[in-house]
C-alpha positions, 0 to 999 in steps of 0.5 A: 500500500501507499500514502500521499504527499501534499503540495501547499502551494497548489491550494491557491488554485484548488477548485471547490466545486464537485465537478471541476477539480484542481488538486494537491501535489512525488514515481516508485516501482510498481505498487506490489503489496499485500492487502485485503485486496490486490487490484494491481495498482501501478507506480505512485507518481508525483503531480506538480500542478493541479491535475489529480483528475488526470493522474486518477484517469491514467491510474485507472486505465493502467490497472485495467490494461495491466490486468488484461496483459496478465490475463493473456499471459504476459510476464511481470516485465511485459505487464508493466504499464506507465502511461503519460499524464503529461500527454493528457495534460497537453491535450486538456490545455489545448481543449480548454484554450480553443474552447474558452479562448482564455488561460488554462484551468487545471480543474477537471473530473475523472470523466473529463480525463477519460474523455481525453483518452477517448478523443486523443488516445494515450501513450507511454510516458517516454514516448511523449516526454523523455525522463518524465517518469522520474520521481522529481519530474517538474516538466508539467509545471515548467510548461505551465509557467511558459504557457502563462508567459505566452498568454501575457506577452507571447503568441497567445495574448489575444483572443484571436490567437487563441481561436487558431487551433494550429497556433495553439498547438504550435505554442503547446509544442514549444512550451512542452519542448516536444521532440521533432518525432513527437510533433510528427506523430501528433501531426499525423494523428490529428493534423497541425490544426487538430482537424481530426480526433481518434474517436472519429478516425482511430486509424490515424494513430496507426504507425504512431506510439498512440494507443487508441481506446478501441484497440487497447486491451482492458479488463471489464466485469461481466456479471461478476467475472473479469473478461478481456475487452477493450478500453472502449468497452470500459469507457461505455463507448460501445453501442450497448454501454454494457460495461460502462462505469458510473458514479455513486454518492454516499447520500444518507446510506453510508453502508451501501456506499462502502459496500459498493466500493468493497465489492468492486475492490474485491473484484480487483477494480480500480475504484476512483474516489472524489473527496474533499481534503483539508491539509490541517486534518492530515496526521503525522502518519499521513492519515485523515481521521477527523474533520478539522475544527476550523477551516484553512485556506489549504483545502479543496477537492481531490481525486484518487484511485483506491488501493485497499480498506480496513474493516471489522467483519462480524465473525472474523474480527478486524481485516487489516489493510496490508494483510491479504485475504483470499478466503471467499467466505471472509470476503463475502462476510465483509460485505454484510450490513454489520461490517464497519469500514474503518478506513479506505486506503488510497494510491495518491498522486503526491509521490513518496512523501514524508507523511505517507507509506510508499505514497498511500494514505488512509482516509478514516470513516470518521473523516469521510462521514463528516462535514468539512468547514469551508474557508472563506477569505476575509472580506468575501461573502460565502454561501456555504459554511461546510461541505461533505468530505466525500463527493462520489466514487466511480465504480463498474456497472452493477456495483 
């Protein structure tokens, strides 16, 4: 399991709305560990800007693809997966600029990230930015700083400039310092003016490193059984939307919410959690146990992939996170009405922080079921005094 690390400077840009998220912000080896459940999470990575939703989207995709590779006989080395968050961040900036004609907003939701994969595909990290998979990568933050200069005094300082897709792409290629071969495969797949996208013309990616959703093997659940289909199926882009994932909210029935999450984790599904954090609630061990008594400015929405949980199960006692459970009877009992989930363990995108266990941390039910006081800057009128700690979870169909 893992925990997480926090980057306070990012919280000035955190979005408080549930649908638009910018996030707090170090990769390690593949996340192989004992746990009640082992979904096969990939490496913990470090975000340096507020795009946790892209990291969660990529982490989700990596798990489903890795499981498909394992199911078809790939060995451990061949099944290593490391897709590029930088690639999707590039396209998120492009979409935002040409749609809004303004500076970029890092906020988004996991469905936005998966939509980017559907339209633009996904590539291995080193096929986009060399050495971007190192733990200290700050390429994204440097690219963002360079882009801000382009908006203020450079090639994108006017709305007319931002309405020109070819110019926007040219600037993005420059601020990301893309190699000529990367620019060439982007030109081939999309055109210099992005006249095509891969949801409409997936064949454009042929001969490039770009993996398209309809050809990328991925595990989906079919009546409780894992089968190998494609990422297109998991995204619900097939006609019947049979395997489409969906969001659930805790509402007034917390046990049902936890049970859906447990059930999906038991079946090795990479559940995505959208929650609201306040830095002051983080303990020295990286856990969140109770809501803060007073709001701080360092708070906001965050999106992560779950890794494990800890719970007390009638007849079996405490099932500890980090201790493998393989007995189907115990896993079934863990879904009972009287089970008490103590905490959910998350794979975070803040790397190997001091307040973490290998890049993961624990969100206790006492925090998740609380109201988090909202910070209101001096001199401003704020309509809400608090917000739910849990916003939603993203689970497969039928869970």
